[in-house]
C-alpha positions as CSV (number, residue, x, y, z in Angstrom):
1,M,0.0,0.1,0.2
2,E,1.4,3.3,-0.8
3,A,1.9,5.9,1.7
4,T,0.2,9.0,0.8
5,D,0.3,12.8,2.1
6,G,-2.2,13.2,4.6
7,D,-3.2,16.9,3.4
8,S,-3.3,16.4,-0.6
9,G,-3.4,12.2,-0.7
10,V,-0.9,12.7,-3.3
11,P,1.2,9.3,-3.1
12,E,4.9,9.9,-1.8
13,V,7.2,8.7,-4.4
14,Q,10.3,7.4,-2.4
15,G,12.1,6.0,-5.3
16,A,13.0,9.3,-6.6
17,S,15.0,10.3,-3.7
18,E,16.8,6.8,-3.5
19,G,17.6,7.6,-7.3
20,Q,18.9,10.6,-6.7
21,E,21.4,9.6,-3.7
22,R,22.4,6.5,-6.1
23,P,24.3,8.6,-8.6
24,N,25.8,10.6,-5.8
25,A,27.4,7.2,-4.5
26,Q,28.5,6.3,-7.6
27,A,30.4,9.5,-7.9
28,A,32.0,8.8,-4.8
29,G,32.8,5.4,-5.9
30,M,35.1,6.7,-9.2
31,T,36.3,9.6,-7.0
32,G,38.1,6.8,-4.7
33,D,39.0,4.6,-7.8
34,H,40.4,8.0,-9.0
35,A,42.5,8.7,-5.9
36,Q,43.7,5.2,-5.5
37,E,45.0,5.9,-9.2
38,V,46.5,8.9,-8.6
39,G,48.3,7.8,-5.3
40,G,49.7,4.8,-7.0
41,Q,51.0,6.9,-9.8
42,D,50.1,4.3,-12.2
43,A,50.7,5.2,-15.8
44,A,48.0,5.0,-18.2
45,P,47.6,2.4,-20.8
46,G,49.8,3.2,-23.6
47,Q,51.3,6.2,-21.8
48,D,54.9,5.9,-20.9
49,A,56.4,6.7,-17.7
50,A,57.8,10.1,-17.0
51,P,61.7,10.4,-17.2
52,G,63.6,9.3,-14.0
53,Q,60.9,6.9,-13.0
54,D,60.0,3.1,-14.0
55,A,56.3,1.9,-14.4
56,T,55.3,1.6,-10.6
57,G,56.3,5.6,-9.5
58,G,60.5,4.1,-8.5
59,S,63.6,6.2,-9.6
60,S,65.3,4.4,-11.9
61,L,68.9,2.7,-11.5
62,A,70.2,5.3,-13.8
63,E,69.1,8.7,-12.1
64,V,70.2,6.8,-8.5
65,G,73.7,6.2,-10.0
66,R,73.9,9.7,-11.0
67,G,74.9,11.1,-7.5
68,V,77.5,8.2,-6.6
69,A,81.1,9.4,-6.4
70,T,83.6,7.4,-8.7
71,R,86.3,5.2,-6.6
72,A,90.0,5.8,-6.9
73,S,92.3,3.4,-7.7
74,D,95.8,2.3,-6.4
75,R,97.5,3.7,-9.2
76,E,95.5,6.9,-9.4
77,R,96.5,7.9,-6.1
78,D,100.1,7.1,-6.5
79,A,100.0,9.3,-9.9
80,V,98.6,12.3,-7.8
81,V,101.2,11.8,-5.1
82,Q,103.9,11.9,-7.7
83,R,102.6,15.0,-9.2
84,V,102.5,16.5,-5.6
85,Q,106.2,15.6,-5.6
86,D,106.7,16.9,-8.5
87,A,105.1,20.3,-7.4
88,F,107.3,20.3,-4.1
89,A,110.6,19.9,-6.1
90,E,109.8,22.6,-8.4
91,G,108.8,24.9,-5.7
92,R,105.1,25.2,-6.0
93,I,104.5,24.0,-2.7
94,D,106.3,24.5,0.9
95,D,106.9,21.6,3.3
96,T,103.5,21.8,5.1
97,E,101.2,21.7,1.8
98,F,103.6,18.8,0.6
99,D,102.7,16.6,3.7
100,Q,99.2,17.5,3.8
101,R,98.7,16.7,0.4
102,T,100.7,13.6,0.2
103,R,98.9,12.4,3.1
104,A,95.7,13.1,1.8
105,G,96.3,11.7,-1.9
106,L,97.0,8.2,0.2
107,T,94.1,8.2,2.1
108,A,91.7,9.6,-1.2
109,R,88.6,7.2,-2.1
110,T,87.2,9.4,-5.0
111,H,88.3,11.2,-7.8
112,A,86.8,14.1,-6.7
113,E,89.1,14.0,-3.8
114,L,92.0,13.6,-5.8
115,D,91.1,16.2,-7.9
116,A,91.2,19.0,-5.4
117,L,94.3,18.1,-4.5
118,L,95.7,19.5,-8.0
119,A,93.2,21.8,-8.5
120,D,95.9,24.8,-8.3
121,L,99.0,23.3,-9.7
122,P,99.1,23.0,-13.6
123,A,98.9,19.9,-15.5
124,A,102.0,17.7,-15.9
125,T,103.5,17.6,-19.1
126,A,106.5,15.9,-20.9
127,A,108.8,18.8,-20.9
128,S,108.2,19.4,-17.3
129,T,109.3,15.6,-16.3
130,V,112.9,15.5,-15.1
131,P,115.2,13.6,-18.0
132,P,116.8,10.4,-17.2
133,V,120.7,10.9,-15.7
134,T,123.0,9.4,-18.0
135,G,126.8,9.4,-17.9
136,R,128.4,8.8,-14.5
137,G,125.9,7.7,-11.7
138,P,125.1,9.5,-8.4
139,G,127.6,9.5,-5.6
140,R,127.4,6.7,-2.9
141,F,129.5,8.1,0.1
142,A,129.4,11.4,2.2
143,I,131.5,12.0,4.8
144,A,131.8,15.2,7.0
145,L,134.5,15.5,9.5
146,K,133.5,18.4,12.2
147,S,131.3,19.8,9.3
148,S,128.1,18.7,8.0
149,V,126.0,17.1,4.7
150,R,123.6,18.3,3.2
151,R,121.3,17.0,0.2
152,A,118.0,18.5,-0.7
153,G,115.7,19.1,-3.6
154,R,115.8,17.3,-6.8
155,W,118.6,14.7,-6.7
156,R,119.0,11.1,-7.7
157,M,119.6,9.0,-4.7
158,P,121.6,5.5,-5.5
159,E,120.3,2.1,-4.7
160,R,122.6,2.2,-1.7
161,Y,124.0,5.1,0.1
162,T,126.5,5.8,3.2
163,T,127.2,9.2,5.0
164,V,129.4,9.1,7.7
165,V,129.4,12.7,10.3
166,Y,132.2,13.0,13.0
167,K,131.0,15.7,15.1
168,G,129.1,17.6,12.9
169,G,125.6,17.4,11.4
170,G,123.7,15.9,8.3
171,W,120.2,16.7,6.5
172,L,119.6,14.4,3.8
173,D,116.1,15.2,2.2
174,L,114.6,12.5,0.1
175,R,110.9,13.4,-0.7
176,A,111.9,15.4,-4.0
177,A,114.8,12.6,-4.5
178,E,114.7,10.3,-7.5
179,L,114.8,6.8,-6.2
180,S,117.1,4.6,-8.3
181,G,115.3,1.4,-7.3
182,P,112.5,0.0,-5.5
183,V,114.4,-0.6,-2.6
184,T,116.8,2.1,-1.3
185,T,119.6,1.0,1.5
186,F,120.6,3.9,3.6
187,V,123.7,3.5,6.0
188,A,124.2,6.5,8.5
189,V,126.9,6.7,10.7
190,A,127.1,9.6,13.6
191,Y,129.4,10.2,16.4
192,K,128.6,13.3,18.6
193,S,126.2,14.8,15.8
194,R,122.8,14.6,14.7
195,V,121.7,12.9,11.3
196,T,118.4,14.2,9.9
197,I,116.6,12.0,7.3
198,L,113.4,13.2,5.7
199,V,111.3,10.7,3.4
200,P,108.2,11.3,1.6
201,P,104.8,9.6,3.3
202,S,104.6,7.6,0.0
203,V,107.6,5.2,1.2
204,R,108.2,2.5,3.4
205,V,110.5,2.7,6.1
206,E,112.5,-0.4,7.7
207,M,114.7,0.8,10.6
208,T,117.5,-1.5,11.9
209,G,120.6,-0.5,14.0
210,F,121.0,1.6,17.4
211,G,120.8,4.7,17.9
212,V,118.0,5.1,15.5
213,T,114.6,7.3,16.1
214,Q,111.5,8.6,14.5
215,G,111.2,12.2,14.7
216,H,107.1,12.1,15.3
217,A,105.5,9.7,17.5
218,D,102.4,9.8,15.0
219,E,104.0,8.4,12.0
220,E,104.3,5.1,13.4
221,E,100.3,4.9,12.7
222,P,100.3,7.4,10.0
223,G,96.5,6.6,9.7
224,Y,96.7,5.1,5.9
225,H,98.0,2.2,4.3
226,L,100.8,1.7,1.3
227,P,100.5,-0.3,-1.4
228,A,102.1,-3.6,-1.5
229,D,104.6,-1.7,-4.6
230,A,105.2,0.9,-2.3
231,P,109.2,2.4,-2.4
232,V,111.2,0.9,0.0
233,V,113.9,2.9,2.3
234,Q,115.9,1.0,4.4
235,V,117.9,2.8,7.0
236,R,121.0,1.1,9.1
237,G,121.9,3.6,11.8
238,I,125.3,3.4,14.0
239,A,125.1,6.1,16.9
240,Y,127.5,7.1,19.4
241,K,126.6,9.7,21.7
242,A,124.6,11.2,18.5
243,T,121.1,10.5,16.7
244,V,120.2,9.2,13.7
245,E,116.6,10.3,12.9
246,I,113.8,9.5,10.2
247,A,110.9,11.6,9.7
248,T,108.4,12.9,7.1
249,R,108.1,16.4,8.3
250,P,111.0,18.9,9.0
251,P,111.4,19.2,12.9
252,E,110.1,22.0,14.6
253,G,112.4,25.2,14.6
254,P,114.4,26.5,12.0
255,A,116.3,24.3,9.7
256,L,118.4,24.3,6.7
257,R,116.7,25.4,3.5
258,R,116.3,23.5,0.4
């Protein structure tokens, strides 16, 4: 039985109100589906994904790899350290910069770190390369009696070198020297004298004898690892009432100029 309006007797039509609510419900359902599609970032059929994203909205591997720094190899680190050593021999950097840049080059992990060490240095050219030494080889002995022995700057170090200092002083700087072989033997004999041997941080030092010390306590643990093929300097010292000192940095205070 149909319900009627009490006043006019006209039947009330409830289907019309229900029909009006159904489109709104369907519209709400479409809105929910559309929101789900937008939240998932699904690409429409036949439409390509945006650049830098895959079909599911994630970043592509190529996009992720663009922000990763390239790792440096041992060979590349050695090349930078050699260029820093050349710049030191040319007088472009001082003692402190040479030590800092060499250590930074040995511990660098990426190409960007290595490039920063050479940013203010000219590129190495064939003209700047030191020509090979011909003719007579370098001297193997240096003796000082109540005087001093000093070698520094660019000089060729023989595979075996001996220095004897009697009541004098010795200053032998190998940081810019050209080593003749992979292993260099250095014999130092001192009597009532002080012999200082400076070596670059890029070489491995082996010490034997008595009266031989290291110049800095922190050099026992330098904080970096040298490659297996790093040059080796063997120091065999004999000191009587004297000191044979090996260091990678000049001692504090005035020192002999290069």
